[in-house]
N, C-alpha and C positions, 0 to 999 in steps of 0.2 A: 504494499499499500502506500502510496509517494505522501512523501512529507510537506511536499512546497500542494500548499494555494492551487489551482488554476488558474491557468489566463481564463479571460472573459469570452467567452463569443461572445460576437454576433444574434448567431439563432442556436437552436439544437441539432439542424442538421449532419454540423461538421461532425460530431462528438462516431466517436470507432468510424467511421470513415471507410478506413484503410484495412478493418476491420475483416479477413477473410471471412463470404458468405457459407462454407461447408463449415466455420466450427459453430456448433450450438446457442452459444453464449450472444453469436449477432440476433439472434430472436429480441432479445432482451437487452441491448444496448446501444442498436444500431437505429440511428436513422431516426428523424424526427416524432413518428409515432409512437418511439417509445419515450420519450421523458421521462412518461410517468412510471418507465420501472426504473431511469436513473436515476427520478429524483429518490426512493426506497434505496440505493445502493448507497443516492450519498449521506442520506442521516446514517448510515452509518462508517463514513471518514474517506470511503474510496473516492477519487477524483478520476479526472479525463484520460488521466496518463490510464489509471488503474485498468476504464471501464474500453479502450482502446485495445488491452490486453487480453490474451487468450484467461479465462478465469480455468484456475482448478482448487479443486474441493479437496480437501483435509480433512477424510471420515475419519476421528478419532471416538477412541468406547473408552474414554478416562472415566472412573471412575474410586469412589473411594470402600470397595464393594470387594476387591484383593490384590494386592498387593502386586499382584502381575499387570493392571489395571490405573493404579494410583497413583504414577509419578508420569501416566503418558500425557496430560497434559503441557508440561514441559519440553518433551519430545517434538508434539505437534507445534508448539511457538521457533521452534529449530525448523519444523519441515516447510511451516508456514515465510519463515525469512529466507528457507532455499527456495523458495519459485517468484518471492517477491523481489527478492533482488538481481533473478536471471532472465526480469522482466514480465512476470506473468503475475494473474489475479487469485492472488489468493482467499480460500474464504473458509475456511472449520466450519462442522457440525460436529452434531455429535452424535453416537447408539449406544446399542445397552449391550453389556456382558452379561453374561452369569460366573462366579465363582466357583470353579467343579471342585475343589480340596473343602471348599464351604460347603455348598451341598454336597458331597459325597455323603452316602447309607442315611439322607433324609429324602421322603417324600420330594424335599424341592431338585434332588438329581434331575427327576422327570425334563424340569427346563430346560437340563443344559446343549442338545442337542435342537432341541427348539429353535433358542438364543441365534444358533450356526441358520439358523430360516431369515430370524427374525432380522441381523445386521445383513444376509446380503438381503433381504426383500430394503429392508431403510437403504440405507446408501443405494443401494437403484432407484428407491423411488425418490430419494434428495438431489440425487445427478441428472437422473430426469423431467423433475419437477421444474429444476434451477436450470436447465441447460448450459449445465456443465462440460466443458473442454476436457477436463484430464481428471485423475486423483492421485492423492496419496493414499493409501489405505494402510490403515496403521492399525498391526496384532498385538494383544500383550496373554489373552489367558486363553484355551486350547480353543476352542472356538470361534473367537476371530478372529484366527488363520484362514478356515478354509469360509470364513463365512464372506468375510474381505476382499478375498481374491474369488469368491463365486458371483461376486457384485462386481470385481471388473467386466469377470466375462463375460454376463450377463448383458453391460452396458456397452462393452465391448470400445470404453474407451479408454485410451491413451492412459496407463495406470502405470505407478509404482509402486510394489508394497514396502513395509517398514514395520520389522520386528519391536517389540519393547524389549530386550531383550531377556536376559537369564539371569535370577536370585545368585547371591552368594551362594555357600554352602556356609552352613553352622559349625560349629564346634561343641561337641562333647565328648570328655573322655579320653582328648588328646583325639583325635579324628572328626573326620567331615564327615555331616551329617546331611541327609536332605524331608523335607516332607512325610519321601515314602518312610526314611526310617521313625518315625514317630505312629504311622499309622501302623507299621509291623511293631513296634510297642505296646502298643493294645491290644495285639493277642499273645503275646509273650505277657504280658498282667495280667490275663487272665490265663493265662499258660503256668501262671506263678512264677518262671522264671528272669519277671523281673518287679522290682517296688512301684506302685504308685507315684512313691517319689522320684524315684530317679525318670518314669516318668513325664512326669510334673518339669525337671530341669531341662526334661531335653526337647520338652514341648518349649519352653523360655530359647531355646541358643535356635535350630532349625529352622527359623529364616528373617536373617535377619537385617529384611531391607524389601524395597522394590522390587521387584520382577518375580519373573516365570518364576515354576517348580523347576530345579535344577541339575537336573537328568535328563537323560533323554526321553522323556518323558511326550505327552501331545505336542506340546506347546512348539520346547523345544528341536522332534523331529519335522513338525508343521513347516517350523520356520525354515530350519536348513530346508527342507526340500522347495522352498522358495526362493533359493540359488539353486538349485539341481532341476530347475523346471522351468527356469527364464525370467522370473517373475520380477527378481529380487538382486541387486548386484552383487556379485561375487563377494566372500570378506563380511557378507552388511548381519548376517543372524547369530554370529557368537561376541559381539561384545556382552559383557555385565552390563543390565537394565544401570548401572549409577557409572560405570565408566564411564570421562570424558570423550569417548572414541564414540561410545553408544550416539551421544548430542549432536556426532561430528557426518555419521551414520544419519541424520534424520534430515540435516541442513543438506549434506549429499541427493537424499531422497525427494524433498522438493525441488535443489534443483535441476537433478534426472527428469524432475516431471513435467517441466515444461520443456525442455527438449525431447525428451519425448512427444508431449503435443506441438510441437512445431515437427516433427518427424512424421507425424500425423501414424505414429507407428501404435501398431493395438497388439491386446494380445492376441487377436484372431492370428496377428501376422507372427508369431513365434510362441503359438500352443499346438504344436501337432502330439501325433505318434508319438514319436521321438523323442520330445519333449515329455510327455508321461512314462516312457521306459527310461529316459531318465531319473526321471524322481521315486521312481520304484528299486532301480539300481543302490541310491543311497540310500532310499528307508532299508534297502535290504540288508545292505552293508554294514548299516549303524546301527542294526540290530536295533530299528525304531516302535514306534508307538502300532499297536496293532490298532488305531482310530485312523491312521492316514490310508490304511484300508479303504474305511467307508467315505474319507473326505476326499481321495484320487478318485475313484468313479465314482463320484455326485460333480466334481467341479472336470469329469472330463464329461457325464452327461451334459452339462449347460456350455461346455463349452462345441458339441454332437463333437467330439471325436472316440472313437471306436475301443474301448478300450472294455475289458470286460473279470471277469473275478481270477478266472484260471490264469492271466495273464503274469497276476502275482506268486502261481507257481514256476511258470516257465522261468520268467526272468531269477526268481531267490535260485532258482538248480545253479541255471549259470554265474552268478555273483556269489561271492565269497563271502561271510559277516568275517570283516578287517580293523573292525572296533566294537570294542569292551566297555563300554559306557551304563549308568546305572539305566532300567534298574537291575541287568545280568551285572554288569560289572560292576567296580567299585569309583570309576570315575565323573564328573562331573561337565557340563557343556564349560564352562570358564576352564578347563584342564583343557580340552580343544584348542581353545580361544588363543592359548600362550601358545603353545606350538603352530597357530598358524591359519587351524578355524577350516569347515568346512571341506574349501580347498583343498587341502592335505589328500582330504579321503576321496574328491572329485577327481581328483589330478592324478592320484590311483587307477583309480579303474578308465582315468579315461586312459593313460597310456597299457593299460593292458586293455585296449577297445574293448571296453564295460557302457563304456556309454559313446553317445552319437554327440561326434565333435560340432557336425553338421547342423545339431540344433541350434535355432537361434534365438537370442535375450532380451530382455528390452531394452538392454541397452545398443542393440543396435547388431552385436554381435556374435557369431556361432558361437555355442559354450568353446570347441576349439581354441578360437584367439581369448574368447577371458582369459581362459585358464590358461596359455603362452603367456597373453599380459603380465599379468596376475603372479603368475611364477613365485607357483606355494613352497615350501621344504619337501622335498621327500621324503615319505614314511622310515626310508629309514634313514634319515639322516635327523630322524627328530628324535629325542632322547624320551619317551614315553613307553613304557611296556607293554597297556594298554590298547593301542595303536602297531597293528600287521602290516604286513604287507600282502600283493594280489596271490604269490607262489608261496609264502606262511602264513597262509590265513587262520585266524582264531578258531575258524569251521569253517567246512568247504564249500559250504551251500549257505547262503542268505538268511534272517533269521527268518522269514514270515511263511507260514504255512498256508496254503489253504484244503480244508477236510471236505470231504465228502464220501452221501454212503445215503445208508437208507434213515436216516435221521437227520441229515441235513444235506436234500438233493441237490439245492442250490450255493451251498457251503458254506462252512465256517471256517473261522480266524484261530491263528495260532501263534505266537512268536517264541522260537525256538531261540534260549540263551547257549547251552552247549549239546555234546555227541551224546551224554549221556542215560538220557532216560529219552527211549523213541516210541513204546507202548504200553499202554496200561489195558486191563481189562476186566471188569466186577462191576458184583451187583448195584445200584442206580439208590443217589436216594436223591426225589427231586421234590425239589420245593415251590408255593408259585409263586411269592413272591420273595422280595433278597430278602424283607427284617427276616420270615419266617426260616432262611438258609441259615444270618448274622445269629440268631438268635443259636441253633442248631451248634453252632461252632464255639460261640463263646461259652458253650455250657458245656463243651469241652469234649463233647462228642464224637469227634473227629479221629479214625486212626488209621496208622496205614495204610494204603490201600484203597482209602476209602474213591466213592466215586458220588460228587454232588451238582445236580442237577437245576437250575433254576430257571424260569420262565413265566413265560408273559409280563417278559422285560420288551420286550423286541420294541419297531420303530409305530407301530401304533396299535399291540398292544399295553404297550406301561401306560403309554403312551411315553417316548423319547427317548427308550435305550438305556433306560440311567449304566453310567458305567459302575462297578463294585469293588472300588479297589480296597474299602474297609472288609469285605469277604473274604476275599487273595492276600490280605496284606493279615489280616487274622489266622488266615490257616498256617500264611507263612510265620508267621510271627512265635507260633507252635510246636515248630522248624517240619514243615510236612512240606516245604517249598514243592520237593522233586518228588517226592511220594503219594501223595492228593490230587487227583484229576478235579478239574469243574470243567461244567460247560453251561450258555446262557445262553438263549434268544439275543440278551441286552447287551454291556459292549464292557469290555475292560477296560483299568486304567491305564491311560497309557506306563505308569508307573508300576506296572501290577507283574507279578515272574514268577513264575512255579510253567505247573501242567494248568493251566486254564486258555480253555475253547471261549471265539465268543463270538459273536454275528450270526448264531444258529440259523439259518433260513434251507423254507418257509418257517415264517416263526409261530408260536404256538395260535396266538388269536385270528389267523387266517386257517387254521388249520391242520398246518406243519406237524411232522410227523412227534416233534418236542411232545407237542398237546396228548398224546393218544400214550406217555410214558405212567408207567406204575412205580412203585416199588418194587425193587428188587429186579428188577428190568438186567439183561446184563449188555455194560454197555463194552463197545470196541473203541479202542483207539490208538491209532498206529502210525505217526509221524510217516515211514517209509512207505507204508503206502498211501499213506497219505487221506483216508477212509475214520470215519467218524460215524457207527451204527450201531443198531440194537437187535436184538437177537430176540425178531419178531419178523412173521412174515408181512409180505405186504397186505394182505387178505386180515391176516390179525389187527395189523397198525390200524386200516379202513374201519374195522367192525367196529373195533374202537372209540374211532373218531364218527362213530355215522348218529351219533345223538349230542354233537361235542357246539352249541352255540352259548360261544361268550356273549357277558355284558363289556362295554364299554366304560372302564375307568370315569370314564366323566362324560358328563349330558349338554356342562356348559363352560363356555368359557375360550381361553387361548389352549390349555390342550384338547379340547372336546375337537378345534378344529386341526389341529394338528392328527389326531388321532385320524381322524376323514384323508389326512391331505400326504402322510408318508406311504412310498412306495417301500421296497422292500431294499434289506440293508444290503444283497446281495446285488442292488443298482445300486449303493451308493444314500439308501436312504432319501432321494430328491424328491421336494413338494414341488417341484419348477412343475407345470402341465405342459412349458415345452419343452423339454428336454429330456435330451436323446439319451432313452435310459435301456430301449429291449431293443 
């Protein structure tokens, strides 16, 4: 926004005369007939120079309800200045967020995935209604990232993604800890392995300031993917939330947004099948969150890119896991930042011909050109025992698997953190919602070899596909991360570890086989065979489902609306009726 008063004009018709007609903002800034529109802008301090410039929206989900977003106003200010200083007209506007960590384990967690859709809808609406020319879309908590990128895809406005950055690890008893440790501490207390006083001390120390959860959980996974898919410049995902370099990235995003508008470089120009394959390759190489499967499928559906859930198996099969970060390992995003950030992993994949180097990015460079210009250190030159080479990886295959079988005909998602635990078979203890399963675990009923199933938590049945970090962490905290299996038609948190299978589709509410299960049915989980099955014939499943007529949990309000609109998890749980998901 210009600091000087504009020179008075003889008439209004000269304002923004040079603005190209293909910029949507010309509809509200150019010509005498738009004097009333300009008058509204002038009330907010914009002048003739601003009104003659490209209008770049800064979509900001700042809020005091989560440390992930509490600092985003300051980042938005830097992005705003970056737009302004490079000749754009910045306009900041807000949208919602939900704190996944705070709502975890409560009825409120049903709002989490819905917030992805509301963010996408609201940013799309503001951009459409106010005739924006471009966007800086900012993300902090988990669903911000896909929601913001989905909005940019829908509008197809020149857009740059900006991550809010991750929290620094806390310290307890001389070791780094994150929120994952606190969730697992709840299970340890229930099992008698930790005192409530020690858990209280951990609670006070785990989250020392602003930023998203520090491990390679959903927020950091999607932020990393923003680089791999081309929505953000290389090196922009890893600076911590409270580091000065995070604010430099924010200003750079604003500057880049103006350049992207000038070049008319739209998401449809660089989002291709190849860029989505690059994103998946990174996800499986870093052991990223299972939630990224859902979000990448949704983003591809919005972009009209042909991506199938089985593609994750194909890419994981050819891409080794070369980073061992939390929740499977011990290190966090800040550790990766210290040795060069996400481009270190991308470069290793690129040099092994496991990335599409020709895929375009928001900067106008190809991925290969961007990596060669960035010149990150090679993994073998980095002093980090949690990073591996492609030739000598942590695991020969990537971390994500899609399981199918008569229990999940449309697929289910598991993340493999090691090579040792590959098959599980046993009788199921089935629960009709998360809270029932949590009580069972907290009461100490879990034994080695158990199979816990949780249904009616899918996109429509929940609605909203609750994440279940409370249950999985309680199981892990009791020492059963590697010998108890869990599966659900809901989701597991990016911080979940162990033998946990989510996104079972079709979900129970629409008559998926998971709805037919009874206590004692034998479940087979085989990672090598990519199998999730129950020892029932098709006829037995069909007979059990014959009189199955579930009632929705909500009859009115926003949850009822999204119960009606959500699609299958196998297709990203999209709600946009125009999205290409079949």
